[in-house]
ROKOL-996229 format. One record per residue (C-alpha): residue number from 1; residue in three letters; chain; x, y, z. Coordinates in nm, 4 decimals, padded with zeros to 6 digits. Layout:
BEGIN
+--------+-------+-------+----------+----------+----------+
| drennu | mardo | pator |     east |    north |       up |
+--------+-------+-------+----------+----------+----------+
|    NUM |   ALA |     A |        X |        Y |        Z |
...
+--------+-------+-------+----------+----------+----------+
This chain:
BEGIN
+--------+-------+-------+----------+----------+----------+
| drennu | mardo | pator |     east |    north |       up |
+--------+-------+-------+----------+----------+----------+
|      1 |   MET |     A |  00.6804 | -12.5110 | -06.4330 |
|      2 |   ASN |     A |  00.9183 | -12.7870 | -06.4598 |
|      3 |   LEU |     A |  01.2971 | -12.7278 | -06.4614 |
|      4 |   GLY |     A |  01.5423 | -12.9953 | -06.5690 |
|      5 |   ALA |     A |  01.8870 | -13.0285 | -06.4686 |
|      6 |   SER |     A |  02.0442 | -12.8672 | -06.7782 |
|      7 |   GLU |     A |  01.8150 | -12.5682 | -06.7082 |
|      8 |   ILE |     A |  01.9321 | -12.5585 | -06.3439 |
|      9 |   VAL |     A |  02.3104 | -12.5660 | -06.4350 |
|     10 |   LEU |     A |  02.2214 | -12.2721 | -06.6963 |
|     11 |   ILE |     A |  02.0918 | -12.0517 | -06.4338 |
|     12 |   VAL |     A |  02.3834 | -12.1192 | -06.1765 |
|     13 |   ILE |     A |  02.6207 | -12.0456 | -06.4445 |
|     14 |   VAL |     A |  02.4830 | -11.7239 | -06.5141 |
|     15 |   LEU |     A |  02.4489 | -11.6082 | -06.1526 |
|     16 |   LEU |     A |  02.8144 | -11.7151 | -06.1011 |
|     17 |   LEU |     A |  02.8884 | -11.4651 | -06.3915 |
|     18 |   LEU |     A |  02.6708 | -11.2126 | -06.2582 |
|     19 |   PHE |     A |  02.7503 | -11.1916 | -05.8945 |
|     20 |   GLY |     A |  03.0785 | -11.3772 | -05.8766 |
|     21 |   GLY |     A |  03.1897 | -11.6595 | -05.6549 |
|     22 |   LYS |     A |  03.2115 | -11.4510 | -05.3231 |
|     23 |   LYS |     A |  02.8815 | -11.2565 | -05.3447 |
|     24 |   LEU |     A |  02.6778 | -11.5594 | -05.4167 |
|     25 |   PRO |     A |  02.6550 | -11.7063 | -05.0892 |
|     26 |   GLU |     A |  02.5847 | -11.3906 | -04.9429 |
|     27 |   LEU |     A |  02.2780 | -11.3368 | -05.1885 |
|     28 |   ALA |     A |  02.1721 | -11.6923 | -05.1084 |
|     29 |   ARG |     A |  02.1869 | -11.6375 | -04.7317 |
|     30 |   GLY |     A |  01.9960 | -11.2662 | -04.7869 |
|     31 |   ILE |     A |  01.7314 | -11.4812 | -04.9957 |
|     32 |   GLY |     A |  01.6997 | -11.7512 | -04.7437 |
|     33 |   ARG |     A |  01.6449 | -11.5124 | -04.4343 |
|     34 |   GLY |     A |  01.3838 | -11.3288 | -04.6437 |
|     35 |   MET |     A |  01.1870 | -11.6261 | -04.7169 |
|     36 |   VAL |     A |  01.2146 | -11.7516 | -04.3497 |
|     37 |   GLU |     A |  01.0651 | -11.4024 | -04.2292 |
|     38 |   PHE |     A |  00.8198 | -11.4141 | -04.5202 |
|     39 |   ARG |     A |  00.7192 | -11.7751 | -04.3833 |
|     40 |   ARG |     A |  00.7113 | -11.6383 | -04.0118 |
|     41 |   ALA |     A |  00.4753 | -11.3734 | -04.0954 |
|     42 |   THR |     A |  00.2529 | -11.5580 | -04.2980 |
|     43 |   GLN |     A |  00.2248 | -11.8180 | -04.0156 |
|     44 |   ASP |     A |  00.1448 | -11.5197 | -03.7736 |
|     45 |   ILE |     A | -00.1304 | -11.3985 | -03.9830 |
|     46 |   GLN |     A | -00.2950 | -11.7403 | -04.0342 |
|     47 |   ARG |     A | -00.2679 | -11.7974 | -03.6651 |
|     48 |   GLU |     A | -00.4435 | -11.4608 | -03.5947 |
|     49 |   ILE |     A | -00.7053 | -11.5362 | -03.8588 |
|     50 |   GLN |     A | -00.7800 | -11.8917 | -03.7103 |
|     51 |   SER |     A | -00.7841 | -11.7716 | -03.3386 |
|     52 |   SER |     A | -01.0763 | -11.4702 | -03.4286 |
|     53 |   ILE |     A | -01.2646 | -11.7598 | -03.6012 |
|     54 |   GLU |     A | -01.2395 | -12.0148 | -03.3202 |
|     55 |   VAL |     A | -01.3348 | -11.7463 | -03.0648 |
|     56 |   PRO |     A | -01.6048 | -11.4900 | -03.1331 |
|     57 |   PRO |     A | -01.5729 | -11.1740 | -02.9450 |
|     58 |   THR |     A | -01.8388 | -11.1401 | -02.6270 |
|     59 |   SER |     A | -02.0431 | -10.8441 | -02.6462 |
|     60 |   PRO |     A | -02.1662 | -10.6975 | -02.3292 |
|     61 |   LYS |     A | -02.5106 | -10.7808 | -02.2624 |
|     62 |   THR |     A | -02.6851 | -10.3962 | -02.2541 |
|     63 |   THR |     A | -03.0475 | -10.2927 | -02.2427 |
|     64 |   PRO |     A | -03.1647 | -09.9997 | -02.4966 |
|     65 |   LYS |     A | -03.0877 | -09.6748 | -02.3621 |
|     66 |   THR |     A | -03.4119 | -09.4514 | -02.3833 |
|     67 |   ALA |     A | -03.3788 | -09.0840 | -02.3501 |
|     68 |   PRO |     A | -03.4769 | -08.9289 | -02.0173 |
|     69 |   SER |     A | -03.8244 | -08.8106 | -02.0112 |
|     70 |   GLU |     A | -03.9213 | -08.4596 | -01.8873 |
|     71 |   PRO |     A | -04.1008 | -08.4446 | -01.5990 |
|     72 |   THR |     A | -04.4748 | -08.3967 | -01.6003 |
|     73 |   PRO |     A | -04.6305 | -08.0849 | -01.4260 |
|     74 |   SER |     A | -04.7685 | -08.2963 | -01.1637 |
|     75 |   GLN |     A | -04.3988 | -08.4109 | -01.0760 |
|     76 |   THR |     A | -04.2877 | -08.0825 | -01.0812 |
|     77 |   ALA |     A | -04.5420 | -07.9601 | -00.8512 |
|     78 |   SER |     A | -04.4957 | -08.2223 | -00.6051 |
|     79 |   LYS |     A | -04.1399 | -08.1671 | -00.6154 |
|     80 |   SER |     A | -04.1767 | -07.7965 | -00.5325 |
|     81 |   VAL |     A | -04.4118 | -07.9073 | -00.2517 |
|     82 |   ASN |     A | -04.1637 | -08.1354 | -00.1004 |
|     83 |   ASP |     A | -03.8811 | -07.8447 | -00.1158 |
|     84 |   SER |     A | -04.1119 | -07.6365 |  00.0876 |
|     85 |   GLU |     A | -04.1773 | -07.8765 |  00.3505 |
|     86 |   ASN |     A | -03.8233 | -07.9304 |  00.4171 |
|     87 |   PRO |     A | -03.6403 | -07.6322 |  00.4287 |
|     88 |   PRO |     A | -03.2408 | -07.6220 |  00.4830 |
|     89 |   SER |     A | -03.1503 | -07.6436 |  00.8261 |
|     90 |   PRO |     A | -02.9952 | -07.3405 |  01.0032 |
|     91 |   THR |     A | -02.6858 | -07.5357 |  01.1190 |
|     92 |   SER |     A | -02.5858 | -07.5779 |  00.7698 |
|     93 |   GLU |     A | -02.5341 | -07.2376 |  00.6887 |
|     94 |   LYS |     A | -02.2326 | -07.0510 |  00.8609 |
|     95 |   PRO |     A | -02.3143 | -06.6628 |  01.0032 |
|     96 |   SER |     A | -02.0815 | -06.4172 |  00.8618 |
+--------+-------+-------+----------+----------+----------+
């Protein structure tokens, strides 16, 4: 889309008629600030995307967890034998 000098002059005249001489600088300032804010936001997004591409996230090395297995009958029997061999000491209980 190529704009020649005559088209630009026509656009400026229409803008002057619509907004007036006092409002036109305020309008241009607002448009300029909007363009700067938009450019800043797009640069921030580009930097964020670029940094995420350059540095892949590190995942912690984990071993696969297995569900705890239930004790076998022999393990249960040996546990009850061990418990009976070591009865609680009488000093750990307080007399009432």
